[in-house]
C-alpha positions as CSV (number, residue, x, y, z in Angstrom):
1,M,-113.5,222.1,128.1
2,D,-110.4,219.9,128.0
3,V,-110.2,218.1,124.7
4,K,-107.7,215.5,125.8
5,S,-109.9,214.3,128.7
6,F,-112.9,214.3,126.4
7,R,-111.1,212.0,123.9
8,L,-110.1,209.6,126.7
9,S,-113.6,209.4,128.1
10,T,-115.1,205.9,128.1
11,E,-118.6,207.4,127.8
12,V,-117.6,209.1,124.5
13,W,-116.0,206.0,123.0
14,T,-118.9,203.8,124.1
15,G,-121.4,206.3,122.6
16,L,-119.5,206.5,119.3
17,A,-119.3,202.7,119.2
18,L,-123.1,202.4,119.8
19,I,-123.7,204.9,117.0
20,V,-121.5,203.1,114.5
21,I,-122.9,199.7,115.4
22,G,-126.5,200.9,115.3
23,L,-126.0,202.5,111.9
24,L,-124.2,199.5,110.5
25,V,-126.9,197.1,111.7
26,Q,-129.6,199.3,110.2
27,A,-127.8,199.5,106.9
28,A,-127.6,195.6,107.0
29,G,-131.3,195.5,107.0
30,L,-132.1,194.6,110.6
31,H,-134.8,196.8,112.1
32,S,-135.6,195.4,115.5
33,V,-136.3,197.6,118.5
34,L,-132.7,197.1,119.8
35,T,-131.0,198.0,116.6
36,V,-133.2,201.1,116.1
37,A,-132.4,202.3,119.6
38,L,-128.6,201.9,119.5
39,A,-127.7,205.0,117.6
40,P,-129.9,207.5,119.5
41,F,-128.8,206.0,122.8
42,G,-125.1,206.4,121.8
43,L,-125.8,210.0,120.8
44,G,-127.4,210.6,124.2
45,L,-124.5,209.1,126.0
46,V,-122.0,211.4,124.2
47,L,-124.2,214.5,124.7
48,S,-124.7,213.8,128.4
49,D,-120.9,213.5,128.9
50,M,-120.4,216.8,126.9
51,L,-123.0,218.7,128.9
52,T,-121.7,217.4,132.2
53,R,-118.2,218.5,131.3
54,F,-119.4,221.9,130.0
55,G,-121.5,222.5,133.2
56,R,-118.5,221.6,135.5
57,A,-116.2,223.9,133.5
58,T,-118.7,226.7,133.6
59,R,-119.3,226.3,137.4
60,E,-115.5,226.5,138.0
61,R,-115.2,229.6,135.8
62,V,-118.1,231.7,137.3
63,K,-117.3,233.9,140.2
64,V,-120.1,234.9,142.6
65,R,-119.5,238.3,144.3
66,I,-121.0,238.8,147.7
67,R,-121.4,242.4,149.0
68,R,-120.1,242.9,152.5
69,D,-123.5,244.4,153.5
70,D,-125.2,241.0,152.8
71,R,-123.2,239.0,155.3
């Protein structure tokens, strides 16, 4: 996985911002449905980007061997 592209990803920065904002708002004492959902949604956004990048890197790395008899 390329760390530089991961750091430049807008999904990662948006997810981290949602996590920070969600935790700050909850620490301030606001507990509405929106404020409680911000941090988990941000975490899901970061994880989905990570898993997509990991899957793409794995798919590029794996080699499938085909025997000549199977053609």
